[in-house]
C-alpha positions in Angstrom: -21.6 7.7 7.7 -19.6 5.4 8.0 -15.9 6.3 8.4 -14.9 4.7 5.2 -17.8 6.5 3.7 -15.4 9.6 4.9 -12.6 8.7 3.7 -9.5 9.8 1.7 -7.4 7.4 0.5 -4.2 7.7 -1.9 -2.9 5.0 -3.8 0.5 5.3 -4.9 2.4 3.4 -7.7 4.5 3.5 -10.9 4.7 2.0 -14.0 4.8 -2.1 -13.9 2.5 -2.2 -10.7 0.5 -5.3 -11.0 -3.0 -4.5 -12.2 -5.3 -6.5 -10.4 -3.5 -5.2 -7.0 -4.1 -1.7 -7.9 -7.6 -1.7 -9.1 -9.3 -4.4 -7.1 -8.8 -1.9 -4.3 -9.5 1.4 -6.3 -12.8 0.1 -7.3 -13.6 -1.6 -4.2 -12.8 0.8 -2.0 -14.8 3.7 -4.4 -17.8 1.1 -3.9 -17.5 1.4 0.1 -17.7 5.1 -0.4 -14.3 6.4 0.2 -12.3 9.0 -1.9 -9.5 7.2 -3.5 -6.5 9.0 -5.5 -4.1 7.5 -7.7 -0.7 9.5 -7.2 2.3 8.9 -9.8 5.8 9.8 -9.5 5.0 12.4 -11.9 1.5 12.9 -11.9 1.3 10.6 -15.8 -1.1 8.3 -16.2 1.2 4.6 -15.4 0.7 1.3 -17.1 0.0 -2.0 -15.2 1.6 -5.7 -15.4 -0.7 -8.5 -15.8 -0.1 -12.2 -16.6 3.5 -11.9 -17.6 2.4 -8.9 -20.5 2.1 -5.1 -20.0 -1.4 -4.2 -19.0 -3.4 -1.4 -18.9 -2.5 2.7 -18.2 -4.8 3.8 -15.1 -4.8 7.7 -14.9 -3.4 9.4 -11.8 -5.1 12.0 -9.8 -1.8 13.4 -8.8 2.2 13.4 -8.5 3.8 12.7 -5.4 5.0 16.2 -5.1 1.6 17.4 -4.4 0.6 14.7 -2.4 0.7 15.0 1.5 -0.3 12.2 4.7 -2.4 14.9 6.1 -5.4 15.1 4.2 -5.7 10.9 3.7 -6.5 8.6 5.8 -4.8 5.6 4.6 -2.1 5.2 1.8 -2.2 1.7 -0.5 0.9 0.1 -1.9 0.1 -2.0 -4.7 2.6 -4.9 -5.8 4.3 -6.6 -9.1 8.3 -6.7 -9.1 9.0 -3.6 -10.9 6.7 -0.9 -9.3 7.4 -1.4 -5.8 11.3 -1.8 -6.5 11.4 1.2 -8.5 9.5 3.1 -5.7 11.7 2.2 -2.9 14.3 4.0 -4.5 11.9 7.4 -4.7 13.2 9.6 -1.6 9.6 11.2 -1.6 8.0 7.7 -2.2 9.8 6.0 1.1 8.8 9.9 3.2 5.2 9.6 2.2 4.7 5.8 3.4 6.8 6.9 6.7 4.8 9.8 7.5 1.7 7.6 6.7 3.0 5.3 9.5 4.5 7.9 11.7 0.9 9.7 12.0 -0.9 6.0 12.5 -3.0 6.3 10.0 -3.4 3.1 7.4 -0.8 1.5 5.4 -1.7 -1.1 3.2 0.8 -2.9 1.2 0.5 -6.2 -0.7 2.9 -8.5 -2.6 6.3 -6.8 -3.5 5.3 -3.8 -1.9 6.4 -4.3 1.4 9.8 -3.4 0.0 8.5 0.3 0.4 7.9 -0.7 4.7 11.8 -1.9 4.9 13.2 1.4 3.3 10.6 3.5 5.1 12.0 1.6 8.3 9.0 0.5 9.4 8.8 -3.4 9.5 11.1 -4.1 12.7 9.1 -6.0 15.2 5.6 -6.1 13.3 3.6 -9.2 11.7 4.1 -9.0 8.0 3.9 -11.6 4.9 4.8 -10.6 1.6 5.4 -12.5 -2.0 7.9 -15.4 -1.1 11.0 -13.6 -2.5 10.3 -10.4 -0.4 10.2 -12.5 3.1 13.9 -12.8 3.9 14.3 -9.3 3.6 11.3 -8.3 5.7 12.9 -10.6 8.2 16.4 -8.9 8.0 14.5 -5.5 8.4 13.2 -7.4 11.8 9.4 -8.2 11.2 7.9 -11.1 12.4 6.8 -12.9 8.8 4.2 -15.3 8.5 2.5 -17.0 5.5 -1.4 -16.1 5.1 -3.5 -14.2 3.5 -3.3 -10.8 5.5 -1.1 -9.7 8.1 -2.5 -7.0 10.4 0.1 -5.1 13.0 -1.5 -1.6 14.5 -2.8 -0.8 10.9 0.0 -1.8 9.1 -1.5 -4.4 6.6 0.1 -6.9 4.3 -0.8 -9.6 1.9 1.0 -11.9 -0.3 -0.7 -12.3 -3.7 -4.0 -11.2 -5.7 -5.5 -14.0 -4.9 -5.4 -12.4 -1.2 -7.4 -9.5 -2.3 -10.8 -10.1 -1.1 -9.4 -10.1 2.6 -6.8 -7.1 2.0 -9.5 -4.6 0.9 -11.5 -5.9 3.5 -8.9 -5.5 6.1 -8.2 -1.7 4.6 -11.9 -1.0 5.6 -11.9 -2.7 9.1 -8.7 -0.9 10.0 -10.1 2.8 8.4 -13.5 2.0 10.7 -11.1 1.9 13.3 -9.2 5.5 13.1 -5.5 6.2 13.8 -3.6 3.7 15.5 -0.7 4.8 18.3 2.3 3.3 17.1 5.9 3.0 18.7 8.7 4.6 16.3 10.5 1.3 14.9 
């Protein structure tokens, strides 16, 4: 059995997530055999955003207060503008992301979601990418910003937009297959 087939993955999001950036990893990682749970701030379903309009609701598997990095192998952070902006103001969400990183587990953020990596203090000295409007924030946080479909730095995975989802999900699977990553504290 492969590591991805044994993996437990958490997707952290709230209302206003980019629909494809949550649903594509959710479905593709489950198809690969992983157990994937969606965690929201209150344990209730959340509504996505797609093509400039409110999209579909995704049910939650648990609330943020019940989520722990200890029982998961990776965390996926979908973008959109509203979702990561709200989550970066939530101490529990930021702490959860930091706990995943500090434990050497895979942390994957796409589009605007690298804002959460900045808040968690895990960008300094790492190669990262994002939606163009987030790149100055990443530079100011000490990241080495690149413009490519997926940037990986010792288990920290970032991508730019929905067009990068194939590379993003493929890299999540590869990094989980590699196992835990030893990281220097930022």
